[in-house]
C-alpha positions as CSV (number, residue, x, y, z in Angstrom):
1,M,0.0,0.0,0.0
2,S,1.4,3.4,-0.9
3,Q,2.1,6.1,1.6
4,A,-0.6,8.3,0.1
5,T,-3.1,5.4,0.4
6,L,-2.1,4.8,4.1
7,E,-2.4,8.5,4.8
8,H,-5.8,8.6,3.1
9,T,-7.1,5.6,5.0
10,G,-5.7,6.9,8.3
11,K,-7.3,10.3,8.0
12,R,-10.6,8.7,6.9
13,Q,-10.5,6.5,10.0
14,I,-9.7,9.5,12.2
15,L,-12.8,11.2,10.8
16,V,-15.0,8.1,11.4
17,N,-13.7,7.8,15.0
18,A,-14.4,11.5,15.6
19,A,-17.8,11.2,14.1
20,A,-18.7,8.2,16.2
21,E,-17.8,10.1,19.4
22,V,-19.6,13.3,18.4
23,F,-22.8,11.5,17.1
24,A,-22.8,9.5,20.4
25,R,-22.5,12.6,22.5
26,Q,-24.8,15.0,20.6
27,G,-27.0,12.8,18.5
28,F,-27.2,12.9,14.7
29,A,-29.7,15.8,14.4
30,K,-27.6,18.1,16.6
31,T,-24.3,17.3,15.1
32,R,-22.8,19.6,12.5
33,V,-19.9,18.6,10.2
34,S,-17.9,21.4,11.8
35,D,-18.4,19.7,15.2
36,I,-16.8,16.5,13.7
37,S,-14.0,18.4,12.0
38,Q,-13.2,20.3,15.2
39,H,-13.1,17.1,17.2
40,A,-10.9,15.4,14.6
41,G,-8.6,18.4,14.5
42,V,-9.0,19.1,10.8
43,G,-10.8,21.8,8.7
44,K,-14.4,21.3,7.7
45,G,-13.3,21.1,4.1
46,T,-11.2,18.0,4.9
47,V,-14.3,16.1,6.0
48,Y,-15.8,16.8,2.6
49,E,-12.7,15.5,0.9
50,Y,-13.5,12.1,2.3
51,F,-17.3,12.2,2.7
52,S,-20.0,13.9,0.6
53,S,-22.4,14.5,3.5
54,K,-23.0,14.1,7.2
55,E,-25.2,11.2,6.3
56,E,-22.4,9.4,4.5
57,L,-20.2,9.8,7.5
58,F,-22.9,8.5,9.8
59,F,-23.2,5.3,7.7
60,A,-19.4,5.0,7.6
61,V,-19.5,4.8,11.5
62,F,-21.9,1.8,11.2
63,E,-19.7,0.2,8.5
64,W,-16.7,0.6,10.7
65,M,-18.5,-1.0,13.6
66,K,-19.7,-3.9,11.4
67,Q,-16.1,-4.5,10.2
68,E,-14.9,-4.4,13.8
69,I,-17.4,-7.0,14.8
70,R,-16.7,-9.1,11.7
71,S,-13.0,-9.2,12.2
72,R,-13.4,-10.3,15.8
73,V,-15.9,-13.0,14.9
74,D,-13.7,-14.2,12.1
75,A,-10.8,-14.5,14.6
76,V,-13.0,-16.5,16.9
77,V,-14.3,-18.8,14.2
78,N,-10.7,-19.6,13.1
79,E,-9.7,-20.6,16.6
80,S,-12.2,-23.4,17.2
81,S,-14.2,-26.0,15.3
82,N,-16.7,-26.6,18.2
83,A,-20.0,-24.8,17.5
84,K,-20.7,-24.2,21.2
85,D,-17.3,-22.6,21.7
86,I,-17.7,-20.5,18.6
87,L,-21.1,-19.2,19.7
88,M,-19.9,-18.4,23.2
89,A,-16.9,-16.6,21.8
90,I,-19.0,-14.6,19.4
91,F,-21.3,-13.6,22.2
92,H,-18.4,-12.6,24.4
93,S,-16.7,-10.6,21.5
94,S,-20.0,-8.8,20.7
95,A,-20.4,-7.9,24.4
96,E,-16.8,-6.6,24.5
97,I,-17.5,-4.4,21.5
98,V,-20.7,-3.0,22.9
99,T,-18.9,-2.3,26.2
100,E,-15.9,-0.7,24.5
101,H,-18.2,1.5,22.4
102,R,-21.2,1.8,24.6
103,E,-21.6,5.5,23.9
104,I,-22.3,4.6,20.2
105,F,-24.8,1.9,21.0
């Protein structure tokens, strides 16, 4: 992966993380793009370089959470072949994610 791609991906994730925190604290309706950019430490225009709207950024937060859950579940499934162990590990992983990001949920 090129340095430019890494920087792009990194900045995009910073914006998603900031949006998750701001949406959790203020709610979607009360959040402005400028609130997110300020929390991320970037200019408002930078947000629009990565996302076309507040709505797109909102959905990116959920996509990030989905990927986070998926990667943990995949790791669990790869560790065991016992269905009971897999289900228990999935439940534990899901609970951990909800606990770690309870402000979002």
